[in-house]
DSSP file (Angstrom, degrees, kcal/mol; ACC not computed):
  #  RESIDUE AA STRUCTURE BP1 BP2  ACC     N-H-->O    O-->H-N    N-H-->O    O-->H-N    TCO  KAPPA ALPHA  PHI   PSI    X-CA   Y-CA   Z-CA
    1    1 A M    >         0   0    0      0, 0.0     3,-0.7     0, 0.0     4,-0.1   0.000 360.0 360.0 360.0 -31.1   16.4   94.1   -0.6
    2    2 A K  G >   +     0   0    0      1,-0.2     3,-1.1     2,-0.2     4,-0.2   0.872 360.0  52.8 -63.3 -36.7   16.0   96.1    2.6
    3    3 A G  G 3  S+     0   0    0      1,-0.2     3,-0.4     2,-0.1    -1,-0.2   0.713 105.9  54.7 -71.5 -20.4   12.4   95.1    3.0
    4    4 A N  G X> S+     0   0    0     -3,-0.7     3,-1.0     1,-0.2     4,-0.5   0.212  72.3 105.8 -98.6  14.6   13.2   91.4    2.7
    5    5 A I  G X4 S+     0   0    0     -3,-1.1     3,-1.0     1,-0.3     4,-0.5   0.825  74.2  60.7 -65.0 -30.2   15.8   91.4    5.5
    6    6 A W  G >> S+     0   0    0     -3,-0.4     3,-1.0     1,-0.2     4,-0.8   0.775  90.2  69.9 -68.5 -24.6   13.3   89.6    7.8
    7    7 A L  G <4 S+     0   0    0     -3,-1.0     3,-0.3     1,-0.3    -1,-0.2   0.797  89.1  64.0 -62.2 -27.0   13.2   86.7    5.4
    8    8 A K  G << S+     0   0    0     -3,-1.0    -1,-0.3    -4,-0.5     4,-0.2   0.834 109.0  38.8 -63.7 -32.5   16.7   85.9    6.4
    9    9 A Y  T <> S+     0   0    0     -3,-1.0     4,-2.2    -4,-0.5     3,-0.3   0.519  90.3  94.1 -96.5  -7.1   15.5   85.1    9.9
   10   10 A L  H  X S+     0   0    0     -4,-0.8     4,-2.6    -3,-0.3     5,-0.2   0.889  82.4  51.5 -56.8 -46.5   12.2   83.4    9.0
   11   11 A P  H  > S+     0   0    0      0, 0.0     4,-2.3     0, 0.0    -1,-0.2   0.893 111.4  48.8 -60.2 -37.3   13.6   79.8    9.0
   12   12 A A  H  > S+     0   0    0     -3,-0.3     4,-2.4    -4,-0.2    -2,-0.2   0.898 111.6  49.0 -67.7 -40.0   15.0   80.4   12.5
   13   13 A I  H  X S+     0   0    0     -4,-2.2     4,-2.3     2,-0.2    -1,-0.2   0.922 112.9  47.4 -65.0 -44.3   11.8   81.8   13.8
   14   14 A I  H  X S+     0   0    0     -4,-2.6     4,-2.5     2,-0.2     5,-0.2   0.915 113.0  48.6 -64.1 -43.2    9.8   78.9   12.4
   15   15 A A  H  X S+     0   0    0     -4,-2.3     4,-1.9    -5,-0.2    -2,-0.2   0.914 112.3  48.2 -63.9 -43.0   12.2   76.4   13.8
   16   16 A A  H  X S+     0   0    0     -4,-2.4     4,-0.7     1,-0.2    -1,-0.2   0.888 113.3  48.1 -65.4 -38.5   12.1   78.0   17.3
   17   17 A T  H  < S+     0   0    0     -4,-2.3     3,-0.4     1,-0.2    -2,-0.2   0.906 113.7  46.0 -68.9 -41.4    8.3   78.2   17.2
   18   18 A C  H  < S+     0   0    0     -4,-2.5    -2,-0.2     1,-0.2    -1,-0.2   0.811 114.5  47.2 -72.6 -30.0    7.9   74.6   16.1
   19   19 A L  H  < S+     0   0    0     -4,-1.9    -1,-0.2    -5,-0.2    -2,-0.2   0.521  82.1 112.0 -92.1  -5.7   10.4   73.2   18.6
   20   20 A T  S  < S-     0   0    0     -4,-0.7     2,-0.1    -3,-0.4    -3,-0.0  -0.525  75.7-114.9 -68.2 127.9    9.1   75.1   21.6
   21   21 A P        -     0   0    0      0, 0.0     2,-0.6     0, 0.0    -1,-0.1  -0.358  21.3-132.4 -67.1 143.6    7.5   72.6   24.0
   22   22 A V        -     0   0    0     -2,-0.1     2,-0.6    -3,-0.0     0, 0.0  -0.850  16.1-146.1 -96.7 126.2    3.8   72.9   24.6
   23   23 A I        -     0   0    0     -2,-0.6     2,-0.5     2,-0.0     0, 0.0  -0.820   7.9-147.5 -96.2 124.1    2.9   72.8   28.3
   24   24 A Q        -     0   0    0     -2,-0.6     2,-0.6     2,-0.0    -2,-0.0  -0.775   6.1-153.4 -90.9 131.3   -0.4   71.1   29.0
   25   25 A I        -     0   0    0     -2,-0.5     2,-0.6     2,-0.0    -2,-0.0  -0.917   9.7-167.3-105.7 119.4   -2.3   72.5   32.0
   26   26 A I        -     0   0    0     -2,-0.6     2,-0.3     0, 0.0    -2,-0.0  -0.925  20.1-128.4-110.0 123.5   -4.6   70.0   33.6
   27   27 A A        -     0   0    0     -2,-0.6     3,-0.0     1,-0.1    -2,-0.0  -0.513  23.0-124.3 -71.8 131.9   -7.1   71.3   36.0
   28   28 A A        -     0   0    0     -2,-0.3     2,-0.1     1,-0.1    -1,-0.1  -0.606  29.4-114.3 -75.4 131.2   -7.0   69.5   39.3
   29   29 A P        -     0   0    0      0, 0.0     2,-0.2     0, 0.0    -1,-0.1  -0.408  29.0-127.6 -67.0 141.4  -10.4   68.1   40.2
   30   30 A Q        -     0   0    0      1,-0.1    -3,-0.0    -2,-0.1     0, 0.0  -0.608  24.7-105.6 -88.8 150.1  -12.0   69.7   43.3
   31   31 A S     >  -     0   0    0     -2,-0.2     4,-2.0     1,-0.1     3,-0.4  -0.371  29.4-114.0 -69.6 154.0  -13.2   67.6   46.1
   32   32 A P  H  > S+     0   0    0      0, 0.0     4,-2.7     0, 0.0     5,-0.2   0.824 116.3  58.7 -58.5 -31.6  -17.0   67.2   46.4
   33   33 A A  H  > S+     0   0    0      2,-0.2     4,-2.2     1,-0.2     5,-0.1   0.902 106.5  46.9 -65.8 -40.1  -16.9   69.2   49.7
   34   34 A V  H  > S+     0   0    0     -3,-0.4     4,-2.3     2,-0.2    -1,-0.2   0.909 113.7  48.1 -68.0 -41.7  -15.3   72.2   48.0
   35   35 A V  H  X S+     0   0    0     -4,-2.0     4,-2.4     2,-0.2    -2,-0.2   0.925 113.1  47.6 -63.5 -45.1  -17.8   72.0   45.1
   36   36 A A  H  X S+     0   0    0     -4,-2.7     4,-2.8     1,-0.2     5,-0.2   0.888 110.5  52.9 -63.7 -39.0  -20.8   71.7   47.5
   37   37 A Q  H  X S+     0   0    0     -4,-2.2     4,-2.8     2,-0.2    -1,-0.2   0.930 110.8  46.3 -62.8 -45.1  -19.4   74.6   49.6
   38   38 A G  H  X S+     0   0    0     -4,-2.3     4,-2.6     2,-0.2    -2,-0.2   0.899 113.5  48.9 -64.0 -41.0  -19.2   76.8   46.5
   39   39 A T  H  X S+     0   0    0     -4,-2.4     4,-2.2     2,-0.2    -2,-0.2   0.917 113.2  46.8 -65.0 -43.9  -22.7   75.8   45.4
   40   40 A T  H  X S+     0   0    0     -4,-2.8     4,-2.5     2,-0.2     5,-0.2   0.934 113.2  49.1 -63.1 -46.9  -24.2   76.5   48.8
   41   41 A Y  H  X S+     0   0    0     -4,-2.8     4,-2.5    -5,-0.2    -2,-0.2   0.937 112.2  48.0 -57.7 -49.0  -22.4   79.8   49.1
   42   42 A N  H  X S+     0   0    0     -4,-2.6     4,-2.6     1,-0.2    -1,-0.2   0.881 110.4  52.4 -61.8 -38.7  -23.6   80.9   45.7
   43   43 A T  H  X S+     0   0    0     -4,-2.2     4,-2.6     2,-0.2    -1,-0.2   0.941 111.0  46.2 -62.3 -48.2  -27.1   79.8   46.4
   44   44 A Y  H  X S+     0   0    0     -4,-2.5     4,-2.3     1,-0.2    -2,-0.2   0.899 113.2  49.5 -62.0 -40.8  -27.2   81.9   49.7
   45   45 A M  H  X S+     0   0    0     -4,-2.5     4,-2.7    -5,-0.2    -1,-0.2   0.921 111.5  48.5 -66.2 -42.4  -25.7   84.9   47.9
   46   46 A R  H  X S+     0   0    0     -4,-2.6     4,-2.5     2,-0.2    -2,-0.2   0.919 112.3  48.9 -62.4 -42.8  -28.2   84.7   45.1
   47   47 A L  H  X S+     0   0    0     -4,-2.6     4,-2.5     1,-0.2    -1,-0.2   0.898 111.6  50.3 -63.1 -39.4  -31.1   84.4   47.5
   48   48 A G  H  X S+     0   0    0     -4,-2.3     4,-2.3     2,-0.2    -2,-0.2   0.924 111.7  46.4 -64.4 -45.1  -29.8   87.4   49.5
   49   49 A Y  H  X S+     0   0    0     -4,-2.7     4,-2.2     2,-0.2    -2,-0.2   0.894 112.5  51.1 -65.0 -38.6  -29.5   89.5   46.4
   50   50 A S  H  X S+     0   0    0     -4,-2.5     4,-1.3     2,-0.2    -2,-0.2   0.922 111.5  46.8 -63.9 -44.0  -32.9   88.5   45.2
   51   51 A A  H  <>S+     0   0    0     -4,-2.5     5,-3.1     1,-0.2    -2,-0.2   0.879 110.3  53.7 -66.0 -37.0  -34.4   89.4   48.6
   52   52 A T  H ><5S+     0   0    0     -4,-2.3     3,-1.6     1,-0.2    -1,-0.2   0.908 104.9  53.9 -63.4 -41.3  -32.6   92.7   48.7
   53   53 A A  H 3<5S+     0   0    0     -4,-2.2    -1,-0.2     1,-0.3    -2,-0.2   0.824 110.4  47.1 -62.2 -30.5  -34.0   93.6   45.3
   54   54 A K  T 3<5S-     0   0    0     -4,-1.3    -1,-0.3    -5,-0.1    -2,-0.2   0.399 116.6-118.0 -89.1   2.6  -37.5   93.0   46.7
   55   55 A R  T < 5 +     0   0    0     -3,-1.6     2,-1.2     1,-0.2    -3,-0.2   0.773  69.8 141.0  61.7  29.6  -36.5   95.1   49.8
   56   56 A D     >< +     0   0    0     -5,-3.1     4,-2.1     1,-0.2    -1,-0.2  -0.673  20.6 168.5 -95.7  75.4  -37.0   92.0   52.0
   57   57 A Y  H  >  +     0   0    0     -2,-1.2     4,-2.6     1,-0.2     5,-0.2   0.781  66.1  59.7 -67.8 -29.8  -34.0   92.9   54.1
   58   58 A R  H  > S+     0   0    0      2,-0.2     4,-2.0     1,-0.2    -1,-0.2   0.961 111.3  39.6 -63.7 -50.4  -34.7   90.4   56.9
   59   59 A N  H  > S+     0   0    0      2,-0.2     4,-2.3     1,-0.2    -2,-0.2   0.861 113.7  55.9 -66.9 -34.8  -34.5   87.4   54.5
   60   60 A A  H  X S+     0   0    0     -4,-2.1     4,-2.7     2,-0.2     5,-0.2   0.938 108.4  47.4 -61.7 -45.6  -31.6   89.0   52.7
   61   61 A L  H  X S+     0   0    0     -4,-2.6     4,-2.5     1,-0.2     5,-0.2   0.903 109.7  53.5 -62.3 -41.1  -29.6   89.3   56.0
   62   62 A V  H  X S+     0   0    0     -4,-2.0     4,-1.8     1,-0.2    -1,-0.2   0.938 113.3  42.6 -58.7 -47.2  -30.4   85.7   56.9
   63   63 A N  H  X S+     0   0    0     -4,-2.3     4,-2.3     2,-0.2    -2,-0.2   0.886 113.4  50.3 -71.1 -38.9  -29.1   84.4   53.5
   64   64 A F  H  X S+     0   0    0     -4,-2.7     4,-2.0     1,-0.2    -1,-0.2   0.885 111.1  50.1 -66.2 -36.7  -26.0   86.7   53.5
   65   65 A R  H  X S+     0   0    0     -4,-2.5     4,-1.6    -5,-0.2    -1,-0.2   0.868 108.9  52.2 -69.1 -34.9  -25.2   85.5   57.0
   66   66 A R  H  X S+     0   0    0     -4,-1.8     4,-1.8    -5,-0.2    -2,-0.2   0.922 109.0  49.9 -63.8 -43.0  -25.6   81.9   56.0
   67   67 A A  H  X S+     0   0    0     -4,-2.3     4,-2.2     1,-0.2    -2,-0.2   0.887 108.6  53.3 -61.2 -38.2  -23.2   82.5   53.1
   68   68 A L  H  < S+     0   0    0     -4,-2.0     6,-0.2     1,-0.2    -1,-0.2   0.820 106.1  52.8 -68.0 -30.9  -20.7   84.1   55.6
   69   69 A R  H  < S+     0   0    0     -4,-1.6    -1,-0.2     1,-0.2    -2,-0.2   0.853 109.1  49.5 -70.7 -33.9  -20.9   80.9   57.7
   70   70 A V  H  < S+     0   0    0     -4,-1.8    -2,-0.2     1,-0.3    -1,-0.2   0.903 128.5  23.0 -69.9 -40.1  -20.1   78.8   54.7
   71   71 A R  S >< S-     0   0    0     -4,-2.2     3,-1.9    -5,-0.1    -1,-0.3  -0.743  87.0-153.0-126.7  82.4  -17.1   81.1   53.9
   72   72 A P  T 3  S+     0   0    0      0, 0.0    -3,-0.1     0, 0.0     3,-0.1  -0.282  80.1  15.2 -57.7 135.4  -16.0   82.9   57.0
   73   73 A G  T 3  S+     0   0    0      1,-0.3     2,-0.2    -5,-0.1    -5,-0.1   0.500  82.7 159.8  81.2   3.8  -14.4   86.2   56.3
   74   74 A D    <>  -     0   0    0     -3,-1.9     4,-2.3    -6,-0.2    -1,-0.3  -0.411  36.7-145.2 -63.3 128.9  -15.6   86.4   52.7
   75   75 A S  H  > S+     0   0    0      1,-0.2     4,-2.3     2,-0.2     5,-0.2   0.852  95.1  50.5 -67.7 -35.3  -15.4   90.0   51.6
   76   76 A Y  H  > S+     0   0    0      2,-0.2     4,-2.3     1,-0.2    -1,-0.2   0.933 113.6  43.3 -70.3 -45.4  -18.5   89.9   49.4
   77   77 A A  H  > S+     0   0    0      2,-0.2     4,-2.5     1,-0.2    -2,-0.2   0.900 114.6  51.2 -66.7 -39.4  -20.7   88.3   52.0
   78   78 A T  H  X S+     0   0    0     -4,-2.3     4,-2.4     2,-0.2    -2,-0.2   0.928 111.6  46.8 -63.1 -45.1  -19.4   90.7   54.7
   79   79 A A  H  X S+     0   0    0     -4,-2.3     4,-2.8     1,-0.2    -1,-0.2   0.894 111.4  52.0 -63.4 -39.7  -20.1   93.7   52.5
   80   80 A A  H  X S+     0   0    0     -4,-2.3     4,-2.8     2,-0.2     5,-0.3   0.917 109.4  49.0 -64.1 -43.2  -23.5   92.4   51.7
   81   81 A V  H  X S+     0   0    0     -4,-2.5     4,-2.2     1,-0.2    -2,-0.2   0.935 113.9  46.7 -61.1 -45.7  -24.4   92.0   55.4
   82   82 A N  H  X S+     0   0    0     -4,-2.4     4,-1.9     2,-0.2    -2,-0.2   0.919 114.5  46.9 -63.2 -43.8  -23.1   95.5   56.1
   83   83 A N  H  X S+     0   0    0     -4,-2.8     4,-2.5     2,-0.2    -2,-0.2   0.938 114.1  45.7 -64.6 -47.2  -25.0   97.0   53.2
   84   84 A V  H  X S+     0   0    0     -4,-2.8     4,-2.7     1,-0.2    -1,-0.2   0.867 109.7  55.5 -68.0 -34.7  -28.3   95.3   53.9
   85   85 A S  H  X S+     0   0    0     -4,-2.2     4,-2.2    -5,-0.3    -1,-0.2   0.914 109.7  47.4 -60.7 -41.5  -28.0   96.2   57.6
   86   86 A T  H  X S+     0   0    0     -4,-1.9     4,-2.6     2,-0.2    -2,-0.2   0.921 111.4  50.1 -65.1 -43.9  -27.7   99.8   56.6
   87   87 A Y  H  X S+     0   0    0     -4,-2.5     4,-2.7     1,-0.2    -2,-0.2   0.913 110.6  50.1 -60.3 -42.0  -30.6   99.5   54.2
   88   88 A A  H  X S+     0   0    0     -4,-2.7     4,-2.4     2,-0.2    -1,-0.2   0.904 110.9  48.7 -65.1 -41.4  -32.7   97.9   57.0
   89   89 A R  H  X S+     0   0    0     -4,-2.2     4,-2.1     2,-0.2    -1,-0.2   0.922 113.2  47.6 -65.0 -42.4  -31.8  100.7   59.5
   90   90 A R  H  X S+     0   0    0     -4,-2.6     4,-2.0     1,-0.2    -2,-0.2   0.913 112.7  49.2 -63.6 -42.0  -32.7  103.4   56.9
   91   91 A G  H  X S+     0   0    0     -4,-2.7     4,-2.1    -5,-0.2    -2,-0.2   0.888 111.6  48.2 -65.4 -40.0  -36.0  101.7   56.0
   92   92 A S  H  X S+     0   0    0     -4,-2.4     4,-1.9     2,-0.2    -1,-0.2   0.867 111.3  49.8 -71.4 -34.5  -37.0  101.3   59.7
   93   93 A S  H  X S+     0   0    0     -4,-2.1     4,-2.1     2,-0.2    -2,-0.2   0.870 111.3  49.7 -70.9 -34.6  -36.2  105.0   60.5
   94   94 A K  H  X S+     0   0    0     -4,-2.0     4,-2.8     2,-0.2     5,-0.2   0.899 109.1  52.1 -67.7 -39.9  -38.2  106.1   57.4
   95   95 A A  H  X S+     0   0    0     -4,-2.1     4,-2.3     1,-0.2    -2,-0.2   0.902 111.0  46.9 -63.7 -39.9  -41.1  104.0   58.5
   96   96 A I  H  X S+     0   0    0     -4,-1.9     4,-1.5     2,-0.2    -1,-0.2   0.903 112.7  50.2 -67.0 -40.5  -41.0  105.5   62.0
   97   97 A F  H  X S+     0   0    0     -4,-2.1     4,-0.6     1,-0.2    -2,-0.2   0.912 113.0  45.4 -64.2 -43.2  -40.8  109.0   60.5
   98   98 A I  H >< S+     0   0    0     -4,-2.8     3,-0.9     1,-0.2    -1,-0.2   0.895 110.9  53.6 -67.6 -40.3  -43.7  108.4   58.2
   99   99 A A  H 3< S+     0   0    0     -4,-2.3    -1,-0.2     1,-0.2    -2,-0.2   0.803 103.7  56.8 -66.8 -28.3  -45.8  106.9   60.9
  100  100 A S  H 3<        0   0    0     -4,-1.5    -1,-0.2     1,-0.2    -2,-0.2   0.656 360.0 360.0 -80.4 -13.8  -45.3  109.9   63.2
  101  101 A N    <<        0   0    0     -3,-0.9    -1,-0.2    -4,-0.6    -2,-0.2   0.470 360.0 360.0 -81.0 360.0  -46.7  112.4   60.6
């Protein structure tokens, strides 16, 4: 009998579960300007990452800065600009060092 004590509360649990209201969450549609902004931003960021992978730091910086203009103050675009700027400085100092040997 001790193991079946929960059966005493089962009807109450079922009733509470069935009578609990279900809340529908409806996503608010975004304006076309917000969607276009996100698409543009994502495009610039993808182009920047692609150029960075190819070590084309000039084009990467151009695209990351464009993304930053679309979303001013964005932490990802800001970090990307800072990182690629560092990569470009390192690459240019290495090129000068190699050329002087």
